[in-house]
N, C-alpha and C positions, 0 to 999 in steps of 0.2 A: 119715880125713882124706886128701885128695889135694892134693899140691903141684904146681902147674903153672907153667911159664914160657912164656908165649905171646908170640911176637914181635909187637911192635906194641901189646901190651896190658900186658905185664909179668908179675910174679909174682902168683899167686893161690893162696890156701890155702882149699880147699873143706872145710867141716866139716859142713854141714847140707844135707840133701836134703828139699825141701818139695814135696809132691805134692798136686795137686787129685785128688779121688777119681773122681766120676762124669764119664765121658767121657774120662778119662785112664787110670786103672787099673781102672775098673769100667764096666760097661755095664748100664743098667737096674737098678742097685743090686746087681749081682753082679760079683764079681771076675772080670776077664778071664782066660781060660785061659792058663796058663803064665806068669803074672806073678809069682806068689808066690816061686818059686825064685830067679830073678835078683834080685828085690828083697831077699829075705832074704840073699843073698850080699853085698849092699852094706852090711849092718849093721855089718860090721867096719871100714868106711871112713867111714861117715856116721852122724850122728844123723838118723833119718828121722822126718819130720813129715807127717801126713795132715791135710788141711784139707777139710771138707765141710759142706754145708748139710743132709746126710742126706735128700735129696729123696725117696728111696724107702723110708726108714725101716729099712734093712737094714745100717747101718754096724756094728752090734754084731757081726754074723757076719763081716764083712770084718776087723774088728779081731782077732777070734779066729783067723781063718785066717792073718793076718800076724804075730800076736803083738805088735801095736801098739795104741795107743789114739788114735783120731783126735780132733782138735780140731773141735768142732761150732761152726759159725758162727751168729751170731744173725741172725734175719730182718732184711733191709734192709742195704744197703751192703756186701754180701759182698766186692765188689772192694776196697774200702777196708780191710776187716778182713784180707784176705789180704795186701795190700801192707804193712800195719802189722805183721803177724806176721813177715814177712820182715825188715823194718827192725829190729824188736825183737831178732831173732836176731843181727843184724849182717849186713846185706845183702851186704857184701864177702866173706862166708864161705858164701854160700848159692847153691846151684843149685836152680832152681825148674822144675817141669814142669807144664804145663797145656794146656787146649784151648779153654776158654770165654772169652767176652767178660769175665766177671768174674775171669779169671786174668791179663788183660793187665797190670794195674798190678803184680801180683806178679812176673810175668816181667820186666818192665822194672826193677823195684827190685832184683832179684837180680843178683849179679855175672855169672851165666850163667843165661839163661832159655831153656828148651827148649819149643817148641810142638809138640804132638802132633796129628796128623791121625788120628782113629780113626773108628769106626762112627758116632759122633755128629757128626762133622765137626770143623771148626776155625774159630773165629771170626776174622774178618779182623783185629780188634783184637789178638788174641793173637798172630797171625802177625807183625804189624807190631812188636809189643813184644819179640819173642823174638830171641835171638842165633842160635839154631839151630832148624831145622824138621826133624822126623822123622815117619815114617809110623805109629809105634806106641810105646807105653810100653816095649816090649821093645827097640826101637831106642835109646831114650834110656838104658836101663839098660846096654846094650852099650857106648855111648859112655863111661859112667862106669866100667864094668869095665875098659875099655882106654883110659885117659886120654890116651894119645898121639893118639888119634883126635880128642879135643877140641882139642888143640894144632893138629893138621893142619887142622881145620875153621875155627878161629878166628884163626889167624895172619894178619897183614896184610902 
């Protein structure tokens, strides 16, 4: 859990980290190099949730590498499923990270949404819905590892 007091936004208690998988922490169905260690370091602060449509059919191996079990989305309305998942956790306690058009509603619903520009690109809808834009999942994890950076970025 991370407690933040962001000038202009107020007190926020982050308990959940919700991650899109492909395009955010994986590329072509394979975990991006060097993602596992910083993500695992956040397990003592957050309940980590992976959301995926498992487009490449390789999520089981990613789950093993991370010691997590991803939530597989049902075909159709993936955007709505992701946003509902965040709301069901309690959106005011969620930081969400994603890159795709189907992540936009999730990023908007979360108290803090982080859009990632990776090798797969970044959907304009996700960028517009996010509170913060970063170049990689590693950059997002660094913000969470050093939460004063979130305050510095989000203060008004």
